[in-house]
VEXTI-115632 format. One record per residue (C-alpha): residue in three letters; z, x, y. Coordinates in steps of 0.05 Angstrom, whole numbers, padded with zeros to 5 digits, always signed. Layout:
<pts>
ALAZXY
...
</pts>
This chain:
<pts>
MET+00000+00000+00000
ASN+00017+00057+00047
ILE-00049+00091+00030
ALA-00087+00027+00045
LEU-00051+00022+00111
TRP-00070+00092+00133
THR-00143+00082+00113
ASP-00148+00019+00154
PRO-00198+00033+00211
ILE-00156-00008+00260
VAL-00095+00036+00248
GLN-00137+00099+00251
LEU-00168+00077+00318
PHE-00100+00059+00346
ILE-00070+00127+00326
LEU-00129+00166+00353
ALA-00128+00128+00420
VAL-00052+00138+00428
LEU-00056+00212+00413
GLY-00114+00222+00461
LEU-00078+00185+00516
LEU-00013+00223+00507
ILE-00046+00291+00503
SER-00091+00278+00563
ARG-00040+00246+00610
LEU+00024+00283+00592
VAL+00010+00349+00558
LEU-00053+00371+00594
HIS-00038+00341+00663
GLY-00058+00392+00716
HIS-00103+00432+00667
PRO-00174+00407+00681
VAL-00209+00454+00632
TRP-00165+00438+00573
ARG-00166+00365+00593
LEU-00242+00364+00589
ILE-00239+00397+00520
ALA-00188+00345+00497
HIS-00232+00288+00521
PHE-00292+00317+00486
ILE-00253+00327+00420
PHE-00227+00255+00424
TRP-00296+00228+00436
VAL-00326+00268+00378
ALA-00270+00247+00332
LEU-00279+00174+00352
THR-00354+00180+00339
VAL-00342+00208+00270
LEU-00291+00153+00255
LEU-00338+00097+00277
LEU-00398+00125+00239
TYR-00354+00134+00177
HIS-00339+00060+00178
ASP-00413+00042+00190
ILE-00403+00023+00263
GLN-00458+00045+00311
PRO-00429+00042+00382
TYR-00497+00053+00414
ALA-00529-00008+00380
PRO-00515-00083+00385
ASP-00474-00113+00329
THR-00520-00158+00288
GLN-00476-00165+00227
ALA-00440-00229+00215
GLY-00366-00227+00198
ASP-00299-00256+00212
VAL-00271-00260+00282
SER-00221-00204+00272
ARG-00275-00155+00250
ARG-00319-00172+00309
ILE-00261-00163+00357
PHE-00245-00096+00326
ILE-00317-00072+00330
GLY-00323-00095+00402
LEU-00258-00059+00421
ALA-00279+00004+00384
LYS-00346+00006+00419
ALA-00314-00005+00487
VAL-00265+00052+00474
TRP-00323+00097+00452
TRP-00363+00084+00516
ILE-00301+00093+00560
GLY-00286+00159+00524
GLY-00356+00184+00537
ALA-00348+00165+00610
MET-00283+00204+00614
VAL-00319+00266+00587
LEU-00373+00260+00640
ILE-00322+00248+00696
SER-00280+00307+00675
SER-00343+00350+00675
VAL-00361+00328+00746
ARG-00291+00343+00773
LEU-00287+00409+00737
PHE-00355+00429+00767
LEU-00329+00415+00837
ILE-00266+00456+00824
PHE-00309+00515+00802
GLU-00351+00506+00865
ARG-00285+00515+00904
LYS-00306+00460+00953
PRO-00275+00396+00925
ARG-00260+00365+00993
GLU-00328+00372+01025
ALA-00362+00344+00961
ARG-00315+00285+00957
LEU-00369+00235+00975
LEU-00418+00262+00924
GLN-00364+00263+00871
ASP-00346+00190+00885
LEU-00420+00171+00881
VAL-00431+00205+00814
ILE-00367+00177+00784
GLY-00386+00108+00809
LEU-00454+00113+00775
ILE-00419+00135+00710
TYR-00372+00075+00713
LEU-00431+00028+00728
GLY-00471+00056+00670
THR-00411+00049+00624
ALA-00399-00023+00645
LEU-00472-00041+00633
SER-00470-00007+00565
VAL-00408-00045+00545
ILE-00441-00110+00567
ALA-00504-00094+00527
TYR-00475-00064+00463
VAL-00407-00099+00458
PHE-00422-00168+00485
SER-00497-00167+00467
VAL-00516-00193+00536
PRO-00587-00175+00560
VAL-00575-00127+00618
GLY-00644-00137+00647
THR-00635-00212+00653
LEU-00566-00201+00684
ILE-00594-00154+00736
ALA-00652-00202+00752
THR-00607-00262+00761
SER-00560-00222+00807
GLY-00618-00200+00852
VAL-00608-00256+00903
PHE-00534-00241+00908
ALA-00549-00166+00917
ILE-00597-00182+00974
ILE-00546-00224+01010
LEU-00492-00172+01000
GLY-00538-00116+01023
LEU-00555-00153+01088
ALA-00481-00166+01101
LEU-00463-00093+01089
GLN-00524-00063+01123
SER-00485-00021+01172
THR-00436+00003+01120
LEU-00491+00020+01071
ASN-00527+00058+01126
ASP-00465+00101+01135
VAL-00457+00111+01060
PHE-00528+00134+01048
SER-00527+00177+01111
GLY-00464+00210+01085
ILE-00498+00222+01018
ALA-00559+00253+01052
MET-00516+00300+01094
ASN-00475+00321+01034
LEU-00539+00339+00998
GLY-00568+00375+01058
ARG-00501+00408+01077
PRO-00512+00421+01151
TYR-00436+00432+01155
SER-00376+00440+01111
VAL-00303+00421+01117
GLY-00271+00471+01165
ASP-00335+00483+01206
TRP-00335+00473+01281
ILE-00393+00429+01303
VAL-00421+00404+01369
LEU-00463+00341+01378
ASP-00518+00332+01430
ASP-00474+00283+01469
GLY-00420+00336+01478
VAL-00372+00314+01424
GLU-00344+00374+01387
GLY-00290+00390+01337
ARG-00272+00420+01269
VAL-00293+00379+01208
ILE-00231+00359+01168
GLU-00258+00304+01123
THR-00322+00268+01103
ASN-00315+00200+01068
TRP-00359+00140+01052
ARG-00356+00112+01123
ALA-00347+00168+01172
THR-00336+00242+01186
HIS-00270+00261+01218
LEU-00267+00317+01270
LEU-00206+00350+01301
SER-00221+00366+01374
GLY-00195+00425+01413
THR-00143+00379+01445
ASN-00117+00361+01375
ASP-00147+00291+01377
LEU-00178+00259+01315
ILE-00250+00237+01325
ALA-00282+00190+01273
ILE-00358+00190+01276
PRO-00399+00142+01233
ASN-00443+00180+01184
SER-00505+00141+01208
ARG-00495+00165+01279
LEU-00481+00236+01256
ALA-00545+00237+01214
LYS-00587+00219+01276
ALA-00553+00267+01324
ASN-00575+00338+01341
LEU-00519+00379+01311
THR-00500+00451+01325
ASN-00456+00486+01274
LEU-00416+00539+01309
SER-00386+00565+01244
SER-00452+00580+01208
PRO-00478+00627+01183
ASP-00410+00661+01196
GLU-00347+00650+01238
SER-00369+00698+01294
HIS-00391+00665+01358
GLY-00432+00689+01417
ILE-00408+00688+01489
SER-00448+00698+01552
ILE-00422+00713+01623
ARG-00463+00717+01686
VAL-00441+00754+01748
ARG-00473+00769+01816
VAL-00466+00838+01846
ALA-00483+00859+01917
PRO-00551+00894+01923
THR-00545+00960+01884
PRO-00594+00997+01839
PRO-00599+00955+01775
ALA-00592+01016+01731
THR-00524+01030+01762
ILE-00502+00959+01752
GLU-00526+00959+01680
GLU-00487+01022+01665
VAL-00423+00994+01695
MET-00430+00929+01657
ARG-00442+00966+01592
THR-00377+01002+01604
VAL-00344+00935+01615
LEU-00366+00910+01547
PHE-00351+00977+01515
SER-00278+00974+01540
SER-00266+00902+01516
ASN-00214+00894+01461
SER-00234+00822+01445
THR-00308+00827+01431
LEU-00339+00853+01366
LYS-00370+00923+01368
LEU-00424+00902+01318
PRO-00473+00874+01334
ALA-00472+00914+01398
PRO-00461+00874+01463
THR-00520+00872+01511
VAL-00530+00872+01587
THR-00591+00837+01617
ILE-00613+00837+01690
LYS-00632+00764+01702
GLY-00655+00767+01774
ILE-00654+00805+01840
ASP-00661+00785+01912
GLY-00638+00806+01981
GLN-00568+00779+01970
ALA-00550+00799+01899
VAL-00569+00825+01830
ASP-00557+00773+01776
VAL-00534+00803+01710
GLU-00515+00772+01643
LEU-00465+00802+01594
SER-00471+00778+01522
GLY-00430+00793+01460
ARG-00395+00763+01400
VAL-00323+00746+01384
LYS-00289+00739+01316
ASP-00288+00663+01318
ILE-00290+00606+01367
ALA-00214+00610+01379
HIS-00224+00678+01413
ILE-00274+00653+01465
ALA-00223+00639+01520
VAL-00186+00704+01509
ALA-00250+00746+01509
THR-00278+00710+01571
ASN-00215+00721+01612
GLU-00212+00794+01590
ILE-00285+00807+01609
TYR-00277+00776+01677
ASP-00216+00820+01690
LEU-00254+00881+01666
ILE-00314+00864+01710
PHE-00269+00862+01771
ARG-00234+00927+01754
HIS-00295+00967+01735
CYS-00335+00942+01795
LYS-00278+00962+01841
ALA-00272+01030+01808
ALA-00347+01042+01814
GLY-00352+01015+01885
LEU-00395+00955+01867
PRO-00377+00895+01911
LEU-00386+00826+01880
ALA-00437+00782+01915
LEU-00425+00716+01949
PRO-00449+00653+01914
ALA-00523+00638+01922
THR-00504+00574+01959
ALA-00467+00613+02013
GLY-00532+00623+02051
THR-00511+00689+02083
ALA-00518+00761+02061
GLN-00460+00798+02029
ALA-00413+00827+02080
GLN-00392+00893+02051
ASP-00323+00920+02066
PRO-00330+00990+02096
SER-00260+01010+02073
PHE-00278+00987+02003
LEU-00340+01030+02002
GLN-00306+01091+02033
HIS-00244+01086+01989
PRO-00263+01047+01926
SER-00197+01065+01893
THR-00148+01109+01930
ALA-00085+01135+01896
TRP-00043+01083+01933
ARG-00088+01025+01912
LEU-00087+01048+01841
LEU-00012+01053+01841
ASN-00005+00985+01875
ALA-00046+00952+01820
ILE+00002+00971+01764
PRO+00058+00920+01752
LEU+00105+00974+01728
PHE+00115+00998+01799
SER+00121+00930+01832
PRO+00196+00942+01846
LEU+00179+01001+01891
THR+00178+00993+01966
GLU+00117+01010+02007
ASP+00147+01076+02029
GLU+00164+01094+01957
LYS+00093+01078+01935
GLU+00066+01121+01992
THR+00110+01179+01969
LEU+00087+01173+01897
ALA+00014+01166+01917
ALA+00017+01230+01958
SER+00044+01268+01898
MET-00008+01242+01848
THR-00057+01293+01821
ARG-00128+01279+01798
GLN-00148+01297+01727
THR-00216+01290+01693
TYR-00234+01289+01619
ARG-00303+01293+01588
LYS-00327+01244+01535
ASP-00293+01249+01467
ALA-00238+01294+01495
ILE-00169+01285+01464
ILE-00120+01272+01521
ALA-00058+01269+01476
GLU-00045+01274+01402
GLN-00007+01221+01362
GLY+00068+01235+01366
ALA+00064+01275+01430
GLN+00116+01262+01484
PHE+00090+01247+01554
THR+00126+01277+01613
SER+00076+01247+01662
LEU+00046+01178+01674
MET-00029+01173+01672
LEU-00065+01120+01715
ILE-00138+01109+01697
ARG-00184+01112+01758
SER-00250+01104+01720
GLY-00277+01107+01649
VAL-00252+01081+01582
VAL-00195+01108+01540
ALA-00179+01090+01467
MET-00112+01094+01431
THR-00120+01106+01357
ARG-00070+01115+01300
LYS-00079+01149+01233
GLY-00065+01102+01174
GLY-00075+01141+01110
ASP-00147+01164+01108
ARG-00169+01115+01162
LEU-00167+01118+01237
ILE-00144+01052+01266
GLU-00161+01035+01338
LEU-00102+01001+01371
LEU-00132+00984+01440
ARG-00178+01007+01495
LEU-00155+01020+01566
SER-00197+01011+01630
PRO-00190+01026+01705
GLY-00123+01000+01730
ASP-00089+01011+01662
CYS-00039+01067+01649
PHE-00010+01104+01590
GLY+00049+01149+01579
GLU+00098+01104+01616
GLU+00145+01094+01557
GLY+00146+01168+01541
MET+00159+01189+01613
LEU+00213+01136+01626
THR+00249+01134+01558
GLY+00228+01197+01521
ALA+00189+01158+01467
THR+00131+01192+01431
ALA+00059+01168+01436
PRO+00044+01113+01383
GLY-00026+01140+01375
SER-00077+01192+01397
ILE-00108+01182+01467
THR-00183+01196+01469
ALA-00233+01191+01525
LEU-00291+01147+01503
THR-00330+01161+01568
PHE-00321+01209+01626
VAL-00252+01191+01650
VAL-00216+01202+01716
VAL-00140+01193+01717
TYR-00085+01204+01767
GLU-00022+01237+01742
ILE+00050+01222+01765
LYS+00098+01275+01742
GLN+00168+01258+01717
GLU+00200+01303+01770
THR+00168+01263+01827
LEU+00196+01197+01800
ALA+00264+01229+01788
THR+00270+01245+01862
LEU+00260+01171+01879
MET+00312+01150+01827
GLN+00363+01197+01854
ASP+00357+01163+01922
ARG+00357+01093+01891
PRO+00393+01091+01823
GLY+00383+01016+01816
LEU+00309+01029+01807
ALA+00323+01047+01734
ASP+00346+00976+01719
GLU+00285+00946+01753
LEU+00237+00992+01717
GLY+00272+00979+01651
LEU+00262+00904+01658
VAL+00188+00911+01678
LEU+00176+00960+01620
SER+00208+00913+01569
ARG+00164+00855+01592
LYS+00102+00898+01589
LEU+00115+00922+01518
GLU+00133+00852+01497
ALA+00066+00826+01522
GLU+00029+00883+01487
ARG+00061+00867+01421
LEU+00041+00793+01428
GLN+00107+00770+01401
GLU+00154+00716+01429
THR+00228+00734+01431
GLU+00290+00698+01455
SER+00312+00712+01526
LEU+00377+00742+01503
GLU+00341+00793+01459
ARG+00294+00809+01517
GLY+00353+00821+01562
LYS+00385+00868+01511
GLU+00319+00906+01505
ALA+00315+00913+01581
MET+00386+00940+01583
THR+00368+00990+01528
PHE+00308+01014+01567
ALA+00349+01020+01631
ALA+00402+01061+01595
ARG+00349+01107+01566
ILE+00317+01115+01634
ARG+00385+01133+01664
ARG+00396+01185+01610
ILE+00327+01216+01617
PHE+00334+01222+01693
GLN+00408+01240+01691
LEU+00431+01181+01732
SER+00504+01160+01735
</pts>
């Protein structure tokens, strides 16, 4: 009796279905590869079981029999078709996981899975219930037409989304811009719309049909780098001179990519100005604002150092009025000293004293101004040219930053005795003004409180260079530490 029970096809089907469900849902949950293998093994075992009992799941049941047998055969066929559908669905999802883009292909995945379910349902209707599928589809044609007209807009969005997923003009994570000015980063594409996250952190939902008709610019393709272009007008000067200065501007930038090389193009010339365009690339779109601000600052500093006055706007209608003092003294020692925030606590008389003691130094291109680990006893103020600070990291030479006219180096070493964090190299012909430690010591002996003021300014400068946010209490402690070290170096009470 027990043997007869175990050989009963109903019992065998029930046991196989329960085992397949438990293994798939509980044991192999979260393991898509093994889950696919389990679905395939279950489907093959079910096929063997049905064929062993002379049941063909892919053919209508034409044999007469009792009601219980017909119910069992219908149930077995339905389970077989559903098992085959699960194998196909697992294959589709596993393929998308291997593609490593499951989110952006969500719409295509849903479409394929929907077609699998539809095919399974029609197969069950045809081979389990023996209903002619062709007749069923024909009789439902009128209903399909009415439903299609009612859902015309929605279906337009759906098929537009399918077309864009197949064409792939963008992917999830790309930054796109439409012809009407709408822009943002793609975060999701579904059946109805594509969702963008704008630069102001607002969510924008754009219907797929509208997106398919729009002129679209993908700022993240073919890679994340993005081009920037800045135009500036300079007072009438030989274009070759302006081009050389603007190349130095781009060469000294820390925010733009060195490859591909930035370019300078003269766009126009007239009696009032020379119009020049600076072009380059940044790492990604998030660096555009930082790079633009830096380049404008470098344009001002390099033009001032080279004696190139900026022109008035073209709408001004008058010629550029050049400042004679600017042309005669494009960057005196006092002006250079006055442009450095480190010395903002000094009075005008103290600045004049320092400026009178500054000495001019020049370095040819590729000259090493200071080695890594050296201790500065003087402060160097860059008058013209570009300087790079590099640090050795194993077998590599890492560039930390580039310095331009108006920047300085050696302040931490001169004021606190710290060593240079990296080697200082002249990338172009460089002119610097040197302030010796002894000159500054004389000022501090007359005004000891200057150490506290310089310590606070130095701590803020180093904090900004490190690009780190600290608590105000910690910043105050750091300023006190710098002040104490300055007092010790200059032997102040």
